[in-house]
Residue, then its C-alpha position, 0 to 999 in steps of 0.5 A: m799761225n793766227l789761232g783766233n781766225r783759225r777758231v772762227s773759221c772752225a766754227a762758221a765751217a760747223a755752222i754750215v755743216f749744221m745748217i745742211g744737216h739740219y734743214g736738208s739743203p745746201l746753203f746756196a740754192a742753184t738754178h737749172y734751166v729747161a728751154l726746148q731750144g737749149a744746147h744741153i749741157p750739164p748741169y744747165d746753169s743758164w738759158e744757153n746751156a738749158a736742158t731740153d727736158l724737164q727730167s734731165a735738169i730735175d736730176v742734176a738738181d739738189d735739195g733746195d734748188v730750182v729748175l726754171v721752165a721756158d715757155g712751151l709745149y713739153a711732150v713727155s713719154a714716161q712720168i717725170e719723178i721729182a724726188r727732192a725738195i726742189e721747186v719746179r717752176s715755170v717763167h710765165g705760168a700755166a698759160a704759156t707752159t704745158v706738160e702733156r703725155a705724148g706717144p702710146e705709152i700710158h702714165r701720169l705726168f709726175h710724181l713728186g716724191h718728197a714732201n717738200a716738193r713743188l710744182n708751180g705754174f703749168t697746164l698738166t694735161h691727158g695723163i693716165a694713171t692705171g694699174s695696181g695700188t697707187g699705180s692707179y692714183g693720180g692721172a696728172a700727179l701723184l704727190a707725197g705727203g707734204a708736197t705743193i702744186e700751185n698756180c696750176v691748170v690740171s685738165d683731162n687726166e684720168a686715173g683708175a682708182r683715185g684722183g683723176g686730176i691729183s691724188f696725195g695717195n694714202e699719205l697725209g697732208g699736202l697743199v693744192a693752191h691757186c689751181v683750176i681743176t677740170r674735165n678730170r675722171s676717176g674710174g674710182d673716187g675723187g674725179g678731180l682730186f683725192g687727199y688725206s689731211c690735205t689743204v685745198q685753197n683758192s682753186d676752181i674744181f669744175n666738170n670732173v667726174s668720178v665713178a664712185d664718190g666725191g666727183g670734184a673731190h674726195l677727202g679722206g679726213g683732216g683736210v681743209v677746203e678754203y676759198c674754192r669754187i666746186e662746180n658741175n661735178v659727178a659723182g656715181r654714188a655720193g658727193g657730186g661737188v665733195l665727199a668728206r670725213g671730218d674734213v672742214i670747208r669753209n668760204c666755198l661756192i658749191a653749185g650745180n653739182t650731181a650725184s647719182n645716190i646722195g649728197g649732190g652738193i656734199g656728202h659725208y661719211i656717216d661715222v665723221p661728219g664735216q665742218i662747214y662754214n660760210c659756203t653757199i650751196v645751190n643748184n645741186q641735185a641727187p635722189a637724196g640730199g640734193g645739196v647735202e647729206g650729214g654734216t655740221f653747217e654754220n653761216t651757209i646757205l642751202y638753196y635751190n637744190s633738188a631731190q626726192t628726198g631732202s631737196n636742199y638737206y638730207a640730216g645735219t646740224f645747223s646753225h645760222c643757216c638759210s635753207a627751206p624748210a628752216p632747219d631746226g637749230t638756233g638762228n637759222i631761216s628759210a626765207d629767200p636768200q635774194f641772190r644779186d646774180h644767180s652765177r656767182f651767187r652773191l647776195g643783193p642789198s636786201s638779202p635776209c642772210i646779210d649780217a645774219g651769220m654768226d661771227e666765231h671760228g677765227m673770222l676776224g681779220t679773214h676774208d670771203l670768196d671774193g677777197a672782202p673782209r668777213s667781219v664787217h662791223g661785228a656782223v657776218d653775212m650767211g654764205a660764201y660772199e660777204 
């Protein structure tokens, strides 16, 4: 017997056991396939044997596996449960792959119940979340803290209480990235989405409605919204575009939103104001604070908003901002920003906002809403675009 080889084999086995236990997933991930014309033969390990529905393939997947979904319209009659650390991904993206509620049953589309669950590349539509507690959160998807939705179109969904499109419920963390969130409705807060300590990146949030606060998004604190376009949302109370509580909003365009009470573009909880950097906040409206209500603002343009009281801002702390009248604080100006266009609100060549911002908060190496370098020649522009 070669004891040396035996010792090596035992060590290798122990290492594999450690890796499985430590990382919570098998060493070799598997792919499970879904296609409407598949043979539906478990474990759905080829396109020929593909499951014909998502839940069947998800149920046989282990932590670390991928469920790969072919093009098509997948009509679902019950909520799809993702309870493991797996990725459910379409082959050709949201334009080619739709998950839609079908039949008379009222239910949301997805519940991502694991912190490392990931949903990637679908159109999610016509989900409805009703009931009590978290049962009325997230018409398209309810996410556990840490879960991810990316490259999805979330449209025409409804929730009774929180997050007409997407909700993180009462849990902390999670990511929404490269999504379009539109035409969703909440009977409470967050017409498009609702979350605590979540991150929302590179997404378009528009034409959503909330009966209460946060027509586009309701953020419960500790979150980050960056590189997003938040437009034409409506809130029945505060925060037509966003309702924030100590959250960070940066490099965003917030335009054309409406609140029935206060904060047409951005509203804040009074006790914990949010922090807004390099945003363009225009054409929003509310009875008070047409642009914003409260918060700390740097390198931000607040212009062409309307309200009976405080057309562009109602309270707040401002530094190196462009608004009328010019707010108190360092480096603020009131001159017209001279936008090159009034759809994306990029700056014209003679805008007074060019190189008028303050270069800080880790801007070196970052980019603007269009992806252009944020700090050029050691100077930063005001607004979402450099």
